[in-house]
N, C-alpha and C positions, 0 to 999 in steps of 0.2 A: 259650919265650915271653919276650920282653924285659921288663925291669922296668916300663917305661912301660905295656906292654900288660897286665901283671899288675895294676898299680894301677888302670887303667881298668876292667878286668873286675871287680875287687873293688868299685869305686865303683858300677858298674852294678848289681851284685847288691844292694848296700846300698840304692840308690835304689828298686829294685823292691820290696824287702821292708819298707822303712821306712814307717810309717803317715803318709802325707802329710796335712797339715792341709787340709781341704777349704775351698773357697770356699763362700759361702752358695748355696743353691739359687736358681733364677731365679724371682722372684715372678710374672713374666709367664706362664711356663710353668705354674706352680701355678694361676694364675687360669684359664688355658685348660682345664685338666683339670676344675676344679670347675664351670665353666660347662657343659661337656659332660655330666658325670655327674649334675648336679643340674637339668638341663633337664627341663621337663615331659614331653618325649618319652621319658624314662627312667622315668616313672611311679612315682617314689619308690623304685626299686630293691628291691622286695620279692622274696624268694626265690620261685621257681616262677612267675614271670611273664615277660612279654615284656621288662620292665625288667631282670630278671636276665640274660636272653639278650643284650640290648644291652650291659649292663655287662661281662659276661664277655668278649664279643667285643672290646670296646674295650680292656680290660686286656691281653688276649693280643696284640692288634695293637700296643699300645705296647711291651710287653716285647720282642716280636719285633723291632720297629724299632730298639730300643736295641742289639740284638746279644746279649742274654742267652739262656740255654739253657732249654728246658722242664724243669721240675723236679717234675712231678706224677706221677700213677699210672704204674707200670711197665707197659709194653705187652708183648704176647707176643713181639715181635721184639727185646726188650731195650732199646728206646728209652723215653723218658718222654713223657707227654702234658703239655699246658700246664695241666691241671686235675686236681684230686682229687675224685672222686665222693663226695658227702656224702648218704647216704640219710637221709631225715627223714620223720617222721609229721607230716601237716598236719591242723589241726583248725579248723573254722569253725562258728559258730552259723548255723543256717538259720531264717529267719523271726523272729518276735518273741521276746524273752526276757521272760517273765512273772515278776515278783518281787513278793512281798507278805509282810507280817508280820501276825500275829494278836496283838492286845494286849487281854487281858481279854475275849476274845470278839468283838472288833471288828477287821475287816481293814483294813490300810493298804497301799495300792499304792505300790510304789517303781518308779522309772523307771531302766532300764538306762542307765548313763552319767551319771546325775545323783546319786541317793543311793548307788547301788552300781555297781560295774564287775565283772560276773561273767564269768569266763574260760570259753571253750569247754572242755568236759570233755575231758580227755586220757587217759581210761581205756579208750578203744575203744568206748564205748557210742554208740548213735545217737540217744538221747534221755535227758535228765536230768529226772526228775520227782520232786520232793521235796514232801511235804505235812505241814505242821505239825510241823516238827522242832524239838526243844528247843534253846535257845541258852544257852551258858555263857561267861562272861568268864574267860579263862585268863591274864590279865596279859600278859606278853611271850611266852608260849608256849615257854619255854626249859627244856631239860633239860641241865644242865652239871655232871656229877658232879665234875669236877676243881675246880669252884668251889663245890661243896656247894650247888648251886642246882637247885631243882625246882619249877616253877610248877604242876605237875599234882597233886602230893601224893596220888598213887595213884588219881586219878579215872579211871574207865573212860570213854573218849571215844566208844565205839561207840554209834551212834544219836544223836549230838549234833553240833551245829555250835559251833565255838569262835570267839569274838571275841578277837583278839590285837592288841596294840600293836606298832607298827613301831619298829625300832631296839632298843637294849639297855636294861636297867633303870637304868643310871647315866648315860644320855645327858643328861637334864635337870639332874641334880645335878652332873655333871662329875667325880664321884669314886665309887669303888666297886669291885666285883669284876670289872668288864668293861672296865677300861682308861679310864674317864672318857669324854670326848667321842669318842674314837676307836672307831669301830664294829668289833665282832668279827663273825665270820660268824653268830653267833646273832642279830644284829640285822637281817640281810638277810631280805627277804620270801621269797626262795627257801628259806632254812632253815625258815621258818614253815610253808610248804606241805609241805616234806619231812617235818616233824614231824607234820603232820596225817595223812599217809599212814602213817607209822610207828605212830601211835596208833590207827589204824583208825577215825578220825573220819569223819563224813559230809563234813566239810570245815571249813576256816577262812576267816573273813573278816578281812582285815587292816584295822585302823582307820587311816585316812589322816589325818595331821597334817603340815602342810607342813615345819616345821623338822626334825623327826626323820626324815622321809622324804627331805628335801633337794630336793623338787620339788613342784609344785602338783598339784591335782586333774586339770587338763587333761592332764598327762603320764600320770597313772594311767589315765584314761579312754582315751586314745588308744592306749596300749600294751597294754591288757588286753581291750578289746572288739573288737579286730581279729583277723585270722588268727593262730593260734598254731602253733608248730612244736616238735617234740621229737625227740631221737634215737629210733631204733627200739628198743623195749624188748620183751623176751620176756614180761614181766608188768608192764604199765604201772601196775596198781593198787598195786604195791609202792612206786611212786614218786609217785603222784598220788592224792589223795582225790577223790571224785566232784565235790565243790564246792570251787573255788578262786576267790577274788575279794577285792575291796576294798570298804570302806564309808566314806562320808563321816563326818567327825568330828561334824558337827551332827546327822546322822541317828542316830549312836550315842548322843549326849547325850540326845536326845529318847527314844530307846528305853530307856535306863537310867532316865530320870525316870518313864516309864510303868510301869516295874517297881519303882518306889520306891527307886531307887538313885542315888547321887551319883557321876557319872563321874570328876570330878577327885579325889574322896576315894579312890576305888578305884584310880585310876591311881597315886596317891601310895603306896598300900599295895602295889601291884604292884612298886614299886621297892625293896621289902624282901624279905629271905629268908623272912619269915613269911607272905607272901601265900598265900591258899588260893583255889581257883576259886569263883566265885559264879554260881549259876544265875539267869537272868532269869525270875523266877517269872511265869507267866501269859503268856509271850511265846514264840511259835513262828515258824518261817520256812518259806516255800514258794517253789518256783520250778519252771518248766517251760519247756524249750526243746529244739529239735532240734539234733543235731550231725552234721556231715559229716566223716568221717575218711578220709584218703587217704595213700598212701605216695608220696613224690616223691623225686627225685634233684636236689639242688642242687650247686653247684660252689664249691670253693676254687680260686683261681687261684694257680699256683706257678711262679715263675721262679727261675733259679739261675745264680750265677757260680761255676764250679768252682774249687776251690783248687789251687795249684801243688804244694804239698808234702804237705799233710794233707787231701786232698779228702774223706776219710771223717769229718772233724770239721766242725761246722756252726755258723754264726751265723745267726740268723733275725730278720728284720724282719717285723712283722705290722701289719695294719690291716684293719678290716672294711669291705667294699664295700656292705653292705646297709643299707636303711632301712625305713620302715614302709609304703611303697607308697601305695595309694589308700585313704582311709578317710573318717571322718565329716567333714563340712565345718566350717570355722571360721566366724567371724562374717562374713567376706567371701565365703563360699560356696566357698572353695578346698578341694579334697579331695585334692590331691596333696602328700604329705609328702616334699618334695624332699631333705631331709637334706644341705644344702650344707656346713654346718660339721660336722655329725655324719652321715656321716663322709667326704663327698666330698673334704674338705680333707685328712683323714688319708691317704686313698688317693692323692691328688695328691702328697703328700709321699713316700709309699712309691714311687710311680712315679719321681719325680725323684731320690730316693736311689739307686734301681736304675739309673737312667741314669748317675749319677756312677760307680758301680761298673763299668758296662759300658765306660766310656771310659778307666778306669784300668787299670794292670797288675793281673793276677790276684793276690789275696792268698794267703797260705799255706793258710788254711782256706777251705772253701766258704762262700758266703753265699747264703741263700735269702730270697726276697721272697714272702711269703705273704699274699694278699688273701683273707680268710675270709668265709664266708657266715654269716647267721643270728645275728650278735652280738646284734641287737635282740630276738631270741627266746630269749635265755638263753645266750649265748656258745657256740652249738651248733657252728659251724664250727671254732672253735679247740678246743673239747672233742673233736670228732671227730678232728681231726688229732692231738691229744695222746694220744688212746686208740689211734689207728692211724697212728703216725708214719711218714712217708715216709723220714725219716732218723733214726737212733736218738737217743732223748732222752738216753741216757747220755753220748753224745759231742756233744751240742748244748751249746756253750760258753755261750750266752746268748740271750735273746729280748728284743728291743726293740720295744715296741708304740707305735703312733701313733694316737691317737683325738682328732680335732679339733686345732685350733691357733689361734693368735692371728690375729684379723682387724683388730687395732687398732695394728699397728706393733710395733717392737721393745720388749722388756722388759729390765730390768736383772737380772731373776731368772728362775727356772724352778722347776718342782716335779715331783713324781711322784705317782701314785695310791697313797696310803698311804706312810708312811715305811718302806720295805722294809729290814729288817736284812740287807743284802746288799752284798758287796764291789763288785759291778757298779755299784751306785748310788754308791759312793765314787769309782769311776773316772769316772763321769759328772760328779760334783761337781768333781773335779780338772781335767777337761778344760774344763768351763764356766768355771772360774776363769781359765784361760788366755785365754778370750775376754772376760773382764771381767764375767762373770755369776755371781750368787750363788744358792745353793740355798735355797728357802723350803719348809719342810715343808708337806705337804698342808694347805691353808688350811681345809679342811672335813673333818676326819678322821671326823666323825660320819656323813658320807654313805656311808661304806663303799666308796669308789671302788676300793680294792684288789681287791675281789671283783666288780667290775662291768666289767672290761676284759679283753681277749683274752689278756693275759699270765697271767691267773689259772689257767686249765687247765694251763698249763705249770708254774707255780709250785707248785701243789699236788702235782705229780708230781716235785718236787725241782729242776726246771730253773731256774737263775738267770734271773729274768724281771722286767722293769720296764715300766711304762707312763708315758710322758713327758707332762708337762703344761706348756703355755706359762705364763710368769709373769704376775703381775698388777701388778708395779711398772713401769708403762709409762714409756718415755722421754718420751713426750708425755702429761702428765697425772698421772703418778705412780700410787701405789697406790689413791688415791681414785677415779680414773677407771677403773682396771682392775677394781676390785671392783664399781663401779657397772655397768660393761658386762657383767660376769659375771652379776650379779643380773638385769639386763635380759634377757639371753639365756635364762637358766633360766626366767624368768617368761613371756616372750612368744614364744619361738621353739623352745626345746628340745622335741623330739618333737611339734612342731606344724607346720602347713603353712607358717608364716612363716619357717622355717629355709631361706631362699633366698639365692642369691648376690646380692651388692649391689655396684654400681660404687663405693660408698664404702669398700669393704674396702681395707685397707693390709696386704699380705701380706709386707712386708719382715721382719717378726718371724717369721712362719712359715718364711720362707726361711732365717733364721738358725738356727732350731730344727733344721731339716733338715740344715744343715751340721754342727751339733754332733753330731747322731745319726750322721751319716756317719762323723765322726771316731771316735766311740765304737766303732762296729761294726768299722771298719777296723783300729783299734788292737788290738781283741780278735782279729780274724781273722788278724792278722800276729804274734800272740804264742803262747807255749806256756803261757800262764796259763789256769787254770780258775777263774772266779769261784765264790764259795761263799756260802752263808747263814751268818750269824754265830751265835755261841752263843746259845741260847735260842729260835731260830726253830723253828717247828713243821715247817718243810720241810727242815731240816738233815739229819735222820736219813734221810729218803727219798733225798736226794742221796748221802749217804755209802754207802748200800747198793749203789751202782753204781760206786764209786770204782775198783775193779779194772779197769774198762773204759776208764779214762782214763789215758793214758800221760804 
């Protein structure tokens, strides 16, 4: 080989393996995807509906057209499908949900969706009937031995219903044993319900307050009174108490007053280690409703760009395709929860990042594009994949999740869901700086977003995983406009029928976000680096346990 040919060959190999900086995604293509996926014809994209079937068909069609490979379930002939089967249990209330409290011998009727939002029982029963069950205030419902914290103080919860506050004991004070404003997993409603089952309680009702919950009552009502899904469990009663639900703050205050108690005073006491449970004397709870339980098979959609040199190592992009489907009407009579921003826009970004990879030379590591089901029902699609990985988690270099994006144009900054102690986040910060963008820590750490996105099932198993968030320091209007738009979305559109595509959207910012995430994944896919959790992370030891499988 001549010197010239040798140099050209070396240059060609360098160009193939080097992480090329991507152009921004195409905002017009993003818009087209969102308009399709959030159209009324897709019926809100709920699992196990015609909306799911249309969504899955659309995603497969798009990934095929890009030239990506199927990356789903392994078939008997050795090929892979475009999907991963996700077996789920589906639970629906049937008929009316009767709810009442008895106060000093007098019954008060509550309305489902107004004073309370009772979830369909997920224990496998076909009817839940509770009559005059005692109620106890359990503070935040937290048992944290490593923090020397126990809200129960030895109380036997069997035969009782607990009222529990949302978030952590130090959310309002901003300082204490739980990290101040930043939510721990103890603050999540999912933890509260899990603790109810562990305690053998009849159930817990989580007291809704907008600031510590980070969303209004409309979000609670819409998310908890519709169809519920869960993974298939051998003994569901070990994970779910019979009664799981939420109660409005005002209804709680009235109930405390009727029992001769001061809600604010007891909440303040619950923020201290000395708190002890308080029974609501003379107050009992009753409910009666029918439940329909079914087993269904939903789908994760999986596309893959095989790696050239280390195909057995994987970088994963994730986004959830599902939303809430058809539910209770809003003030306009609209019953379709279109989920345009949450998360048709995230899926549009996933598709277009996949298209970028399909058009580029193959990276060294394989790249998987995972559109997961049932995020809105408890991260179930990503949980199922992480528990049943198609590609080993030990050799998954990183997970990049996309959930929503900016609809108001470019931002000078960006964020992540929770400030993850993770070198992968450091890599993201460095790449963004090259694009002139700065990292802003999670602007609402008390909302516990780290535990609310599809990266979390991977993270808790040790895989370096982040969930990207568009910034709020907008090029047009600055931080004031960005924060105002975020509040407006949370109040009036999040998990409501009004989350619809609008011709007023400016998706140039979402396009820039997608280009940045393409760069992050491609740089990782072309490297020999293994991102890791930093010292002090609760996920570091889990990752270290599989270190021998990474070369």
